[in-house]
C-alpha positions as CSV (number, residue, x, y, z in Angstrom):
1,M,112.5,-22.1,5.5
2,P,115.2,-23.2,3.0
3,I,114.7,-22.5,-0.7
4,R,114.9,-25.7,-2.8
5,H,116.7,-25.4,-6.1
6,S,116.5,-29.2,-6.7
7,T,114.6,-32.1,-5.2
8,T,117.8,-33.5,-3.6
9,T,119.9,-30.6,-2.3
10,P,118.3,-28.0,-0.1
11,Q,119.9,-24.6,-0.4
12,K,119.9,-21.9,2.3
13,P,118.8,-18.4,1.2
14,G,121.6,-15.8,0.9
15,Y,120.4,-13.9,4.0
16,R,119.3,-14.3,7.6
17,M,116.9,-11.8,9.2
18,T,117.2,-11.3,13.0
19,I,114.5,-9.5,15.0
20,R,115.3,-7.5,18.2
21,V,112.4,-5.7,19.9
22,D,113.3,-2.5,21.8
23,L,110.5,-1.7,24.1
24,S,109.6,1.8,25.3
25,S,110.6,0.7,28.9
26,G,114.2,0.2,27.6
27,A,113.9,-3.6,27.7
28,R,115.2,-5.6,24.7
29,I,114.0,-8.9,23.6
30,G,115.8,-10.7,20.9
31,P,117.0,-14.1,19.7
32,G,119.4,-14.7,22.5
33,K,116.9,-14.2,25.3
34,V,114.3,-16.2,23.5
35,A,116.7,-19.1,22.8
36,L,117.6,-19.1,26.5
37,L,113.9,-19.3,27.5
38,E,113.4,-22.1,25.0
39,E,116.4,-24.0,26.3
40,I,115.3,-23.6,29.9
41,G,111.9,-25.0,28.9
42,R,113.6,-28.0,27.3
43,S,116.3,-28.7,29.9
44,G,114.5,-27.6,33.1
45,S,117.6,-25.9,34.2
46,I,119.1,-22.4,33.9
47,S,122.6,-23.9,34.3
48,A,122.1,-26.5,31.6
49,A,120.5,-23.9,29.3
50,G,123.5,-21.7,29.7
51,R,125.9,-24.5,28.9
52,A,123.9,-25.5,25.8
53,L,124.1,-21.9,24.6
54,R,127.7,-21.5,25.6
55,M,127.1,-18.8,28.2
56,S,128.0,-18.8,31.9
57,Y,125.4,-19.5,34.5
58,R,125.8,-15.9,35.7
59,R,125.0,-14.5,32.2
60,A,122.0,-16.8,31.8
61,W,120.7,-15.7,35.3
62,D,121.3,-12.0,34.4
63,L,119.3,-12.4,31.2
64,V,116.4,-14.1,33.0
65,E,116.5,-11.3,35.6
66,E,116.3,-8.7,32.8
67,L,113.2,-10.4,31.4
68,N,111.7,-10.6,34.9
69,R,112.1,-6.8,35.3
70,A,110.7,-6.1,31.8
71,V,107.6,-8.2,32.5
72,G,107.2,-7.3,36.1
73,K,106.7,-11.0,37.0
74,P,109.0,-14.0,36.9
75,V,109.4,-15.6,33.4
76,V,111.1,-18.6,35.0
77,A,110.0,-20.4,38.1
78,T,112.9,-22.0,40.0
79,S,113.1,-24.6,42.8
80,T,116.2,-25.0,45.0
81,G,118.3,-28.1,45.0
82,G,118.3,-30.9,47.5
83,S,118.0,-34.7,47.2
84,G,115.8,-34.4,44.2
85,G,117.8,-31.5,42.7
86,G,116.6,-28.1,41.7
87,G,115.0,-27.0,38.5
88,A,113.5,-24.3,36.4
89,N,110.4,-24.0,34.3
90,L,108.9,-21.3,32.2
91,T,106.0,-19.5,33.7
92,Q,103.0,-18.5,31.6
93,E,104.7,-15.2,31.0
94,G,107.9,-16.9,29.8
95,E,106.0,-19.1,27.5
96,A,104.1,-16.1,26.1
97,I,107.3,-14.2,25.4
98,V,108.6,-17.1,23.4
99,A,105.3,-17.6,21.5
100,E,104.9,-13.9,20.7
101,Y,108.5,-13.4,19.6
102,R,108.3,-16.5,17.3
103,A,105.0,-15.1,15.9
104,I,106.7,-11.8,15.2
105,E,109.5,-13.6,13.5
106,A,107.2,-15.6,11.3
107,A,105.0,-12.7,10.3
108,S,108.1,-10.5,9.6
109,A,109.7,-13.3,7.5
110,A,106.5,-13.8,5.5
111,A,105.9,-10.1,4.9
112,S,109.5,-9.3,3.9
113,K,110.4,-12.5,1.9
114,R,110.1,-10.9,-1.5
115,H,112.2,-7.8,-0.5
116,L,114.8,-9.9,1.3
117,H,115.3,-12.0,-1.8
118,A,115.6,-8.9,-3.9
119,L,118.1,-7.3,-1.5
120,S,120.1,-10.6,-1.4
121,R,120.2,-10.7,-5.2
122,L,121.4,-7.1,-5.4
123,C,124.1,-7.6,-2.9
124,R,125.2,-10.9,-4.5
125,S,125.4,-9.3,-7.9
126,G,127.4,-6.4,-6.6
127,A,129.9,-8.8,-5.0
128,D,130.2,-10.7,-8.3
129,Q,131.3,-7.4,-10.0
130,D,134.0,-6.8,-7.5
131,G,135.8,-10.0,-8.3
């Protein structure tokens, strides 16, 4: 959430925290895979989701397959094309991955906010001294 320094001009904080979860199985879940799932949910298409995120269809499909292997069940349900066209929807598992990841992000941001502000100030003041 942006920090407001005035009532008219929202300012971004001087940092961005990114969460990547490395599971004991070797699977990794991070912002890219979660964004892909969210975009598939919005667009109803793996291909459209890949385009929206500037990745090839092959890359998007490979990431979905990685998640399928990690979960042991499909995270995206697909239907083949035809006169009505194909499509893709998140399964309950896919929706749960997104929800849990976003909950981890929110909890981490809330718990670390004070420390991130302090770290940002320290690094900013160090950069000011180099000038």
